[in-house]
C-alpha positions, -999 to 999 in steps of 0.1 A, spaced: 120 -46 158 99 -31 131 76 -52 111 52 -43 83 30 -72 74 8 -69 43 -23 -90 37 -54 -89 15 -39 -96 -19 -53 -123 -42 -66 -131 -76 -96 -111 -88 -114 -105 -121 -112 -72 -139 -136 -47 -123 -133 -62 -89 -121 -46 -56 -95 -55 -30 -86 -40 3 -49 -44 13 -38 -41 49 -5 -34 65 -2 -42 101 27 -24 117 46 -32 149 76 -14 164 65 19 150 34 42 154 20 46 119 5 80 127 39 94 133 54 82 100 48 88 63 32 56 53 27 44 18 20 18 -8 43 9 -37 39 -17 -63 62 -37 -86 51 -55 -117 72 -83 -132 102 -69 -150 94 -33 -139 107 -9 -113 89 -4 -80 66 26 -82 48 47 -57 10 42 -55 0 64 -26 13 81 6 -3 93 37 15 118 60 14 120 98 -11 149 94 -34 127 73 -28 144 40 -26 120 11 -7 119 -22 -13 96 -51 7 89 -82 -9 106 -113 -23 74 -128 -36 61 -95 -59 88 -83 -96 78 -84 -94 41 -81 -70 39 -51 -77 51 -16 -51 51 11 -61 53 48 -50 42 82 -65 31 115 -45 47 143 -61 25 170 -52 -6 151 -18 8 139 -27 -4 104 -25 10 69 -50 2 42 -52 5 4 -86 2 -12 -84 -6 -49 -115 -4 -70 -123 -12 -107 -92 -34 -109 -75 -37 -142 -51 -64 -155 -23 -37 -154 -28 -35 -117 -12 -69 -114 19 -65 -92 33 -71 -58 22 -44 -34 45 -32 -7 39 -13 25 64 15 33 72 36 63 96 65 66 104 92 90 130 120 90 163 107 103 152 71 104 158 44 78 128 35 57 110 2 63 94 -21 38 70 -50 42 74 -83 24 47 -76 -2 14 -91 -11 6 -103 -46 -24 -89 -65 -33 -106 -98 -61 -93 -120 -72 -117 -147 -103 -130 -163 
């Protein structure tokens, strides 16, 4: 059974940083395209960043610079570092895994709230 479990969300002030984690079981993250999506209240779920099996990364246009996606193959864990947080970054952040010919998997999400 595949599980993606996010953690690291919370409430922070503008300008702060957070590091989100996604611990995976049932899959090997280095063999999947892994990613982070986010969904703000009343809005659609949008891609934040992806990392391919070869380690190449892709960021949404508005995300590059403050967001850094990475993974630890030994820990089978995906990360998202978010710096210089803004109120508009407030959303539920979801971990995502996909592979050709396999259904995509989603985590349950972790809430990030940026407010002064």
